[in-house]
N, C-alpha and C positions, 0 to 999 in steps of 0.2 A: 848346930852346924851353921857355918857362914857360907852363903852362896855368893858367887860373883853376880854382877848386875844383870847379865844375860839370863842366868838361871833363875834369879829372883823374879825378874819380869815374866819369864815363861811360866813359873809356878803361879804367879798372881793371875795371869791370863787364864790358865787352866781352871783355877779355883773360882774366879769371879765370872767367867763366861765360857767355860768348857763345853756347855751344852747349847751355846748360842750360834753355832756355825762359824765359818771363817770370818764373815763380816762382823758378827757380834764380838768375836775375839779381837778383831782389828779395831773395832770401835772402842773397846775397853783399853787396849794398848794406846790408842790415840789420846784418850783422856789422861792416862798416866804421863805420857810424854808432853802433852799440853801443859800439865801442871809443872813438870820439870822446866819447861822453857818459857813459861809466862813471865813477863817482865815487870809485873806490878802485883800488888795485893798480897793476900795471906800466903799463897803458895810460893811466891817469889821471896817473901820475907822469911818464911820458916824453912822452905826447902832449899833455897840458895842454889838451885840448879842441880841438886844431888838427888838422884832417883831413890836412893835408900831412905833419905829423909822424907821424901814424898810418900813412899809406900808405907813406911812405919809411923807416919804422923798419926797420933792417937785419934780414933773415931772415924777414920776415913775409909778403910777397906775391911769388911767383916772377915775376910780370909786371913788377916794377920792378927786377929783377936783370939786368944786362947779360950776366952769365955764371951758369951753373948747373953745379956740379960741375966747374968748370974749362973748360967748353965754352961758346962764345957762345950766348946765348939768343935764338932767332929769334922768340919770341912775347913781345913786350913792349908796354907801353902806348904806346911811340913808334912801333911798327911798323905799326899799323893804326888809322886814325881811327875814332871811334865813329859810329854811325848814329843816326837819330832815336830809335829804341826805347831806346838806351842813355842818351841825354839825358833821355828821358821818365822812365826808372827812376831816374836820378840826381836829377832834380827831385823825384820822389816821395819819395825817401829824405831829401834835404836839407830837405824840407818837414816832416819829423818822422814820416813813416810808416814802419812796420816790418811785415815779414811775421810775423803772429802766431805761426805754428808754430815759428819760430826762437827765440822767447822772448828771453832775454838773451844769446844766443850770442855768444861772443867769438872763436870759432875754427871753421874748417871745413877739410875736405880731402877729396880723392877717394881712397878706398882701393883702387880698381880691383878690388874684389871685391863680392859681394852683401851682406855684413854690415859693420856699423860696429863698431869696438872701443868698449867702454863708456867707457874713459878716453882723453883726448887733451887736451893734449900729454902726452908721456911722464912729465912731472913730476907728473901727477895733478891739475893745476889746472882741468881741465874734465871734465864728465861728459856723456854722450850725451843729446841733446835730440831730434833728428829727422833724418831723411834727406830731402833735397830733390833730386830728379833723381839725379845721380851723387855728390853731396857729402854728407858727414856733418857735422852741426852740434853744437857743444858749449857748454853753459852753464858759467859759472865755479863751482867748488867753493869751500869755505871756504879751501882752500889758496891759491887765487888771491889772496885778500886779503893774503897775506904776500909777494906778489911785488913 
């Protein structure tokens, strides 16, 4: 089934951060939209401002993978329909809003520990910005511009 951009973003928000509270979901939505709107680097080159290309770029969001590490992924954007709060946050993000604490973050992940590494991803293209709920968020470094 093909979802419109609003529902696709709402499904991603629910799947990636549904248990992270409103700010956690807004932070994830902010990263997606930062990737859509970044004017340089990998996400600009590959995504070309298209939210669908950003969301479905291979290896970026676990929730769009049908398998993880060779095992079927039970938690996908197709497995659980979004609720009103997910649509509200998608609308908020699509209207141009961002969670200010995430800055220009292009990445996030849950380290499953109390502290966030200073650099992420491993290639050094992001530096720690803020932790929101269980996720660590990362702004692009100068290295990102070369991706």
